[in-house]
Steps between C-alpha positions, in 0.01 A plus 500: 500500500726218602570332829852538635601243762812538719624236754768556765711175475641560851165540688237358269292819495312537169355817370294559184421842349307609198737640234393746229605489139811725580626250756400714801360326807150630572356541854549264805587132466206275419696224682737547785540163679768253602509169314391213727776249585742713311820361656395143439423583134821689455697209646331248270560711188860562594566126542322422172702760310828356655396148416506371861 
């Protein structure tokens, strides 16, 4: 089993699912939360990538 993590880059919602050896997601998400201070982090990362 592997852990597959998905993040919505517009809202900051992160979900993690177990994934079987065939790549299928198994069961309900083991994490289904919003990233704290997402807008602030998104802004800082964007500025760093632009070099500002």
